[in-house]
C-alpha positions in Angstrom: 35.0 -8.8 -53.0 38.7 -7.6 -52.4 39.8 -7.6 -48.9 42.9 -5.8 -47.5 44.5 -8.1 -45.0 46.3 -6.6 -42.1 48.3 -7.9 -39.1 45.9 -9.0 -36.6 48.5 -9.2 -33.6 48.6 -5.7 -31.9 49.4 -4.5 -28.2 45.9 -5.3 -27.2 46.2 -9.1 -28.5 46.8 -11.5 -25.4 49.1 -14.4 -25.9 49.2 -17.6 -24.1 51.6 -20.8 -24.5 51.3 -24.3 -23.3 54.8 -23.8 -21.6 58.2 -22.1 -21.6 61.4 -23.6 -21.2 62.7 -20.5 -19.2 62.5 -16.7 -19.1 65.1 -16.2 -21.6 62.8 -17.8 -24.3 59.3 -16.3 -23.1 56.2 -15.7 -25.2 56.8 -11.8 -25.5 59.5 -12.8 -28.0 57.0 -14.3 -30.4 55.9 -11.1 -31.8 58.9 -8.6 -31.0 59.9 -8.8 -34.7 63.7 -9.6 -33.6 65.4 -12.3 -35.5 67.5 -12.8 -32.2 64.8 -13.8 -29.9 62.4 -16.7 -29.7 60.0 -18.7 -27.7 60.8 -22.1 -26.8 58.3 -24.7 -25.1 59.3 -27.3 -22.5 59.5 -30.8 -23.9 56.5 -33.1 -24.7 53.6 -32.8 -27.1 51.2 -31.3 -27.9 52.4 -27.5 -27.3 50.3 -24.4 -28.3 50.4 -20.7 -28.9 47.0 -18.9 -28.3 46.1 -15.6 -29.4 43.1 -13.6 -27.8 42.1 -10.8 -29.8 40.5 -7.7 -28.5 37.8 -7.5 -31.2 36.4 -10.1 -33.8 38.7 -11.0 -36.5 39.1 -13.7 -39.3 42.6 -14.9 -39.9 43.5 -15.5 -43.5 47.5 -16.3 -43.2 50.1 -17.3 -40.8 53.5 -16.5 -41.2 55.9 -18.5 -38.8 59.7 -18.8 -38.4 61.0 -21.8 -36.4 64.4 -22.9 -35.5 65.4 -26.0 -37.6 65.3 -29.3 -35.5 62.5 -27.7 -33.1 59.8 -27.3 -35.7 56.1 -28.2 -35.0 55.9 -30.5 -38.1 52.1 -31.1 -37.8 49.7 -28.4 -36.4 46.3 -27.9 -36.0 44.8 -24.2 -36.3 41.9 -24.0 -34.0 39.5 -21.1 -33.4 37.0 -20.0 -30.9 33.9 -18.2 -32.9 32.7 -14.9 -31.6 29.2 -16.5 -31.0 30.6 -18.8 -28.3 28.9 -18.4 -24.8 30.5 -19.1 -21.7 30.3 -22.8 -20.9 29.5 -23.4 -24.5 32.9 -22.6 -26.0 33.7 -24.9 -28.7 37.0 -24.7 -30.5 36.7 -25.5 -34.1 39.4 -26.7 -36.6 40.2 -23.8 -39.2 43.1 -25.5 -40.9 45.9 -28.2 -40.6 49.3 -27.1 -41.7 52.6 -29.1 -42.2 55.6 -26.9 -41.7 59.1 -28.1 -43.0 62.1 -28.7 -40.6 63.8 -25.5 -41.8 64.8 -22.1 -40.3 63.2 -19.6 -43.0 59.8 -18.2 -42.7 56.8 -20.3 -43.8 53.6 -19.1 -45.0 50.3 -20.8 -44.6 46.9 -19.7 -46.2 43.9 -20.5 -43.7 41.0 -21.3 -45.8 38.0 -21.9 -43.8 35.5 -24.6 -44.9 33.0 -23.7 -42.2 30.7 -20.9 -43.5 29.6 -20.0 -39.8 33.2 -18.9 -39.0 33.2 -16.5 -41.8 29.9 -14.7 -40.5 30.9 -13.3 -37.1 34.7 -13.8 -36.9 36.6 -15.3 -34.0 37.8 -14.1 -30.6 40.8 -16.4 -30.3 43.1 -18.7 -32.2 45.5 -21.5 -31.2 48.3 -23.0 -33.1 48.5 -26.5 -31.7 51.8 -28.3 -32.3 50.9 -31.8 -32.5 54.2 -33.3 -33.4 57.9 -31.9 -33.3 61.0 -32.6 -35.3 62.7 -32.5 -31.9 63.0 -35.9 -30.2 61.9 -34.6 -26.9 58.9 -32.6 -28.4 60.2 -28.9 -27.9 59.2 -26.1 -30.4 61.0 -23.1 -31.1 59.5 -20.2 -32.9 61.3 -17.0 -33.7 58.4 -15.0 -35.4 54.8 -15.5 -35.6 52.4 -13.1 -37.6 48.7 -13.5 -38.4 47.3 -11.6 -41.1 43.5 -11.5 -41.9 40.6 -9.1 -41.6 39.1 -7.4 -38.8 35.4 -8.0 -38.5 32.8 -5.1 -37.8 
């Protein structure tokens, strides 16, 4: 089955972050497409970026551009399945990724080993930065893209 992947982040996608160093490096800069703006976390790990989608999706790939020296070097991609009920929301691990400490865009395929996730899609996704190349645990992301399929 051939799937056409598309960007899953749009104007209706809500973004939450664990922390922000200051207003000049806020979460709105994660997806603005400018190579001159970024999001920077405060110090300490773990840090995270959470995406809340307006409709069910299934992410297949993450493209992320860090600032060298402030890279989340060990990350877990967690997802919240659409069948979750309030009070029973259980985050599941979709993938573990290990970015290099470099400035260039890095691409990570997200391959689910959980057939339940592929059935109904997810409503939310969280990239958790468990370790950072920065001594103080800060993470700086210049660009974040998530590609995949929109579930019907």
